[in-house]
C-alpha positions as CSV (number, residue, x, y, z in Angstrom):
1,M,33.7,-1.9,47.9
2,T,30.7,-1.2,45.6
3,D,29.9,-3.7,43.0
4,D,30.5,0.3,40.8
5,E,33.6,0.6,42.1
6,R,34.1,-3.0,41.2
7,L,33.0,-3.2,37.4
8,D,35.5,0.5,37.4
9,R,38.2,-1.7,38.4
10,L,37.5,-4.4,36.0
11,T,37.1,-2.1,33.1
12,D,40.3,-0.2,33.9
13,R,42.1,-4.1,34.1
14,W,40.5,-5.0,30.6
15,R,41.3,-1.4,28.9
16,A,45.3,-1.5,30.2
17,R,45.2,-5.1,28.6
18,H,43.5,-4.4,25.1
19,D,45.5,-1.1,25.0
20,A,48.7,-3.4,25.7
21,R,48.1,-5.4,22.8
22,R,46.9,-3.3,20.2
23,P,49.3,-3.7,16.8
24,A,50.4,-1.2,15.6
25,R,48.6,1.4,13.2
26,A,50.1,-0.6,10.1
27,D,50.1,-3.8,11.5
28,R,46.0,-3.7,12.2
29,P,44.8,-7.5,10.9
30,P,42.0,-6.1,8.3
31,A,38.6,-6.5,8.8
32,E,36.3,-8.7,8.2
33,M,33.7,-7.2,5.5
34,E,30.6,-8.0,8.2
35,R,32.5,-6.0,10.4
36,E,33.2,-3.3,8.4
37,A,29.9,-3.6,6.6
38,L,28.3,-2.8,10.4
39,A,31.0,0.0,10.9
40,A,29.9,2.0,8.3
41,R,26.5,1.9,9.2
42,A,26.5,2.8,12.8
43,F,28.6,5.4,12.8
44,P,28.5,8.9,11.1
45,F,32.4,9.2,9.9
46,R,30.8,11.1,6.8
47,T,28.7,13.6,8.5
48,A,30.7,13.9,11.4
49,S,33.7,14.8,13.4
50,P,35.4,11.8,14.8
51,A,35.6,14.9,18.3
52,A,31.7,14.8,17.7
53,Y,31.1,12.0,18.0
54,V,33.6,11.7,21.3
55,A,32.4,13.8,23.2
56,E,28.4,13.3,22.4
57,H,29.2,9.5,23.0
58,G,32.3,8.9,24.6
59,D,30.9,8.7,28.2
60,D,28.7,5.4,26.4
61,M,32.1,3.6,24.7
62,V,33.3,1.8,27.7
63,G,35.2,-0.9,25.2
64,F,35.7,0.4,22.2
65,T,37.5,-1.7,19.8
66,Y,36.4,-0.7,16.3
67,D,40.3,0.2,15.2
68,D,41.3,-2.5,16.0
69,A,41.3,-3.3,12.5
70,R,42.1,-2.1,9.4
71,Y,39.2,-0.8,6.5
72,T,39.2,-0.9,3.3
73,D,37.3,2.8,3.3
74,P,40.0,4.8,4.0
75,E,37.6,7.6,5.3
76,L,35.7,5.0,7.3
77,D,39.5,3.9,8.9
78,A,40.9,7.2,9.5
79,W,37.6,7.9,11.4
80,L,37.2,5.2,13.7
81,T,41.7,5.9,14.6
82,E,40.8,9.0,15.0
83,V,37.8,7.7,17.4
84,G,39.7,5.6,19.2
85,R,42.8,7.7,19.9
86,L,40.5,10.2,21.3
87,L,38.8,7.8,23.5
88,R,41.9,6.5,25.0
89,E,43.1,10.1,25.0
90,R,39.9,11.2,27.5
91,R,41.0,8.4,29.4
């Protein structure tokens, strides 16, 4: 088995464990203030649709966890939730 194959296998196992532990959308804990500020700066939730963002960047997003928390900005929260859903769907 090559190093790339080993890494792919480990990544798949991490994703499966992570997905199995994901809380229901309503049960997500609140994001820490720092994480919410980072997400608001890092993601173009006001200018790009989740589908367009995932189409452009999805292959590089191996371990997306921003949808694990609940954000006070409802637009940011909905955008991140949809990005996470789309990333899981395309696997």
